[in-house]
N, C-alpha and C positions, 0 to 999 in steps of 0.2 A: 331081784330088783336092784339090789345094791351093786351087782356086778354091772348091770346094764348102765346104771348111772354113772359107775366109775369110767365105764368104757365110753359113754357119751361125753363125759367131762374130758376125758383125755383127749377125744376128737376134737372137742371145742378149743382146747388149749393148743392143739397142733395147728388148727385153722388159725388161730390168732397170732401163732408164731410166724406163719407164713405170710400173713398180712403185714406184719410189723416189719419183716425182712424186706418184703417187697417195696413198702413205702420208703425205707431206708435207701435202698438202692436207687429210687426214682429221684430222690432228693439230691443224692451224690451226681447223678447224671445231670441234673440241672445246674448245679454249682460249676461243674466242669464247662459246660456249654456257655455259662455266663463269663467265665474266664476268658475262654477263647473268643467270644464276641468283644469283650474289653480290649484284648490285645490287638484285634483286629482294627477297633475304632482308634486305638493309640497309634498304630502305624499310619493310619490314614491322617491323623492330625499331624504327625510329624511330617509327612510328605507334603502336606498343604503349607506347613510353616516353611519348609525348604524352598518351595516354589515360591512363595512369597518374598523370601529373602532374595532369591535369584532374579525375579522379575521386578521387584519394586525397590527394595533396600539397596542393593548394589548400584543400580544405575543412579539412584539420589546421591549415594556416597562419591562415586565418581564425578559428578556435577559439582559437589561441594568442594572435592579436592582441586577441580579445575579452576574454580573461582578463588580458592585460597592459596594456591601455589606461589612460591616466591619467584618463579621464573620470569613472569611477566614484569616483576618489578626490577628486573636486573641483577638479582642475587645469584651467587654461584649455586650449582646444582645440589652440592652438599647440604644446603641448608634445607632442602626438602627432606633429606634423610634425617635431619635433626628434627623437623617437625613430627615425622612418622615415629621417630624414637620416643618423643615425649608423650605420645598416647599409650605406648607400650609399657611405661614405667608404673608399675602398680603401687609401690611402696612409696614413692617420692613425687609429691604433686608437682605439677608445672607451675612455676613461679612467675612465668612471663606475665608483665603487665600489672603486677601486684607486689606488695612487700612481703617479707617473711613474717610468718606468725611467731609468736613468743616460743611456742613449742618447737617449731623448725630451728630457731636459732639456738636453743638449748640442746637440741639433738646434734646439730653441727659442732658446737663447742665440746660436747661430750666425745664426739668421734675424735676430735682433734686432740683433746686432752688424753683418751685412751690410747692413741696412736703414739703420742709423745712418751707417755709412761712406759709404754711396752717396747718401744723401739729406739729410744734416743740413746746414743752412746755415752753412757755416764763414766767419767773418768775422775782421778783425783783432783784434776785441775777445775773441772766444771760441776763438781758434785754439790757445791754450796747453791750455785744458780738453779741446779736441777731441782733440789729440795725446797727452794723458794717458790718455784714453779708449780710443784706438787701442792705445797701447804696453801696455795692461794685459789684453790679451785672454787670453793663456795663463795669466796668473796666476788669472784668474776662472775659466777651464776647470778648473784644477787644484782650485779650491775647490769648484765644481759637482760634479765627480766624487766628492768627499768627502761631499756632503750626503746625509742619511738620510731627510728628509721633504720634501714638496712646500713646506711652509711655510718651511723653510730655504732652499730653492731661490729661493722668491719674494723672500725678504729679500736674498739676494745679488743678484739682478736689480735691486732697488730700489736697492741701494748702488752697483751699476755704473752705472746711469743718473745717479746723483747727481754722478758725476765731471764730467759736462757743466755742471752748474751753471745748468740751463735749468728755469724753472718750468713750460714747456709740454711738458717730455718727462718722462713718468712713466707708471707703471701704474695704470690705473684701479681705484678700489675699488669695493666693492659698491653703494654709494649712487649713485655717478655713473653706474655701469653700468646700474642698474635705471631711473634717471631717463631716460637717453638711449635705451635699449632701448625703453621705452614709447613714446617720440617717434617713433623711426626705424622701428619695426615696420610701420607702415602706410604708408611710403614705399618701395613695392616697387621702383621704379627706381633707388633711391639706392645708392650704393656703401656708404655707412655702415649701410644696412638689411642688406646682406649680412653686413657684419662684425659687428654686434651680434646679428644672428639666427643666426650661425654655431652649429652643433650643439655643438661643444666649448665655446663661450663660454656658452651657455645652461647646460650642464651644469655648468661650472667655477663660475660666479657663483651658481648656484642652491644649491651645496653650500658656498660660501666662507662662513666665519665672519667676520661684519662686525666689523672692528677700528676702523672709523672712528667718529667721535662723530656721534651721530645729530643731525642739524641740525633746530632747531626750525622750525615753519611761521611765516608772517608774523605779526608782532606789531605792534599799532597802540596807541599811547598818545597821548592829547590832554590838553594842559596846559590851564589856565584862562586862558591869554592868546593863544588862538586859534593855537596852535602844535601840529603834529601830528607825532609821532615814529613813524616806519615802519621796523621792524627786518626786515631780509632777510638772514638768516644763510646762505641758500643760494638758488640759482635752480633751479627745476623747472618746465620748460615745460608739464608735465601740470597744474600747479597755477595756471598763469598766470591763467586766467579767475577762479578763486576768490580769487586775490590781489587783482586788480583790482576785483572786486564788493565785497570787504572795505572797500577804501580808499573806493570810490564810497559805500558806506553811510555811513560815518563823515562824510564831506564833505557829504552831503545834510542830515544832523542837526545840523551845527554849522557855525558861521562860522569857517573856517580860512583864514588868510592866509599861512601858511609851512608848508612841508613839509620835515622833516628825515628823509633816507634814511640809516639806520644800516647800513653794509655791513661792520661788524666781523666778523672771522673768516670772511668770505665768500670762498672760493677757487674757485668754480664754474667749469667750461668749458662751460656751456649758453649758447652764443651766440644761439640762437634765442629764448630767454626775453628776453635783453637787447635784441635787435632789435625785439621787438614791445612790451616794457615801456616802453622809452625812448620809442617814438612818441607816447604818451600825455602826455608832459611836456615836449615841444618847442614852442618859439616859432615856429620855421620848419623846412623840411625839412633833414634832415642828410645832407650829401654829402661824399664823401671818394674819391679815387682815387690809385693809385700803381702803379709797375712792381715786379713782384716776379721776383727771379732764383730759379732752382731747378736742382737736379742730376738728379734721378731721378723714378721712377714715382709716389712718395707724393703729390707735390703736383700732379702731372699728373692723378691720379685726382680730387682736390679741384677742379680747373679743369674736368674733365669734368662732374663734378656740378653745379657753379655753371651751366655753359653749358647743361645740359639741364634746369635746374630753371626753371620758368614763374613760381613765386612768390617767389624768392629775392630778398633786398635786395642781393645781389651779382650784378654782371654781368661777363662776360669773353668775347671772341671766341677765345680760345685759339689765338693765331697761331703759338706756338712760335718765336718770334724767336731765332736763334742769338747767345747771349751775346757771343761773340767779335767780333760785327759791331757791338756798341754801341760808340759812338765817343767819348762825353763821358768825362771822367776820373772814376774811382770811388775814393772815400776808404775806404769801408766794406769792401770785398771786394776779393779777387784775381780778376779776371774769368776767369782760367784754371781756376779750381775749379768753374766753372758751365757748364751746357749751353745753357738757355733763359732766356728772360724773357717776361713777359706782363703786361698791364695788367689790374687788377681794380677795378672801380667799386663803390661802395657808396653806396646811397640809401635813408635811412628817412624816409618820408612822416609828416608830423606829423599827429596827430588832435587834436581841440579839446577833449577832455574835461576834463582836471585841470590844465592848464598856468597858468592866470591867478593864479599864487601865487609867492611866493619859495621858492627852493629851496636847501637846504643838504645836504651829503653828507659823512658821517662815515665814516672809515676807520681801521684800526689797523695794526699790523705784521704781521698775519696775512690782510690782504685781498689778494687777487691775482687774476690772470687776467681773467675776464670782468666781475668786480666792479670792477675798475680801469678797464675799457673803458666801463662804464655811467657811471661816475664822470666820466671824460673827455668823454663825449657830452654829459651834462648840463652840465658847466663850459663846453663850447663854446656852450651856450644861455643863460650867464649864471649858473649855480649857483656857490654859494660851497663850496669843498672845505676840509675840516679832518681832520688825521690826529693821531690819539692814539698816541703812542709816544715812547720815550727817544731813538731815533736821528733826528737832525735832518737827516742827510745824504740825498742822492738814492740810492735803492736800487733794485737790479734788479728787486725785486718791485713796483715802481711802473712798470715797463715796460709801455707799451700795445701789444697785438697786434690790429691791426685785421681779420686774416683768420681764418676759422674753423680750430679745431683739426683736425689730421689724425690719422687712427688707422689702426693695423695690428693683426693678430691673430697670435699665436703659436699655431700650429696644434695642437701636442700638448697644451700646457697650458690652451689656451682663454683665456688672458690678453689683454686688450685694452690696448695702449699708445698713449697720446698722444705724438706726435712733431713736433717743429719741422721743416719741410721747405722753407721758402722765407725769403728775406729781402727787405724792401722797400727800394727805392731812396731813399726820403725819410730824412731823419736821424731816428735812434731818437728816439721821443717817450716822455717820462716824465710821470706825472700831477704837475702842479704844485699846490701847496698854497698856499691864502690864509692858513690859520692851522695852527699845530701846538700841540698840547697834550700835557700828560702828567698824566693823572688817572685814579683809580678810580672817578670819577663823571661819565663824560663827557657824560651827559644834562644835568646842571646847567651844566657848563662851556660846552656849545653854546648852551643858552638864555641864559646871561649873556652871551655873545658877541653874540648877535642883539639883546639889549636895547641 
């Protein structure tokens, strides 16, 4: 009996084992089927969603764009590109139609501060100003937090940059932006084209109230004694051809033996105008080269643009030589403050149109930046330079910068800032004057000097 029971129990155990395995397989098959069913439903939902977007959302979007486009209002087509670009910017909110938030102001200030600290060309001459700028960060942050309007914020940024005492580091006004935007907008491969065409910049400068004095167009006056006074209170590369045509027209009609360029109150940063304009008044090609030391990405971008440009008067190989490996003694800078150095060459080919005349260049206490560089180029070719002003000492405003201005953009406000980011190895050059006058009638004074 015991054997039968054991055999019977053994059979029962075997039957139970079979049932248990069969049930487990059934459950596995059900789970797989359920997953397949879920995948099928998911695919159907995705397909329905795609059809919804194609049939309903896209037509509605096209209608909205049709009603909101700038073209019916008479704006240039590039404004529509800006409108599209604003919707693609994820990290920077569109500020059109509203003031900047405190957080946006502080982020722009931090961007500006970090850019200056990491790129500004510190020298023995400007080190005190630079240290003052660095130490005042928290004080300006507190002031920015208390600002109520965008204009108040912009004014504080101007004041903050003024601590550096640098003519080439400042926020661009509306006139300068408009001129440079129109020039760079067609240079698609240019870094500056990206900066000036930035969505927020177009938006900001389009809404900005112009506080700058509107510069007059070229003015040409001829005297009775074969002298021609050409007033250039501003440089605008977009007006270069018309300016040259105006000069040529007068020269064709009159016997002129002396040209007087009046650059009073001209503080333009338009280097492209100067490079082209100067070429018509040279005796020989103008050539210059120097080693430039730099610390950060701002000047590196400028070197990239120079290297990649086929028609630039500037040339560089951008070797990124390590500054610490430069062996010769340096009086201007502490080599430990810099990362790299590169050579930049400059060559302006002369044209034969207008040069066969004596040239005088008149400046005043408000002449700066590219106007000073134009005067220095012409002086190197034999022009006589005259300054009208009270101060007879050498001024920082007369300092010559041979390299193009560098620009950065503050993402939230859209402001564009001209910044110094390199320093040349050569000794600082200042425009030397042959004569100094102090008069309310500079035209008469210059004509008397010529006689």
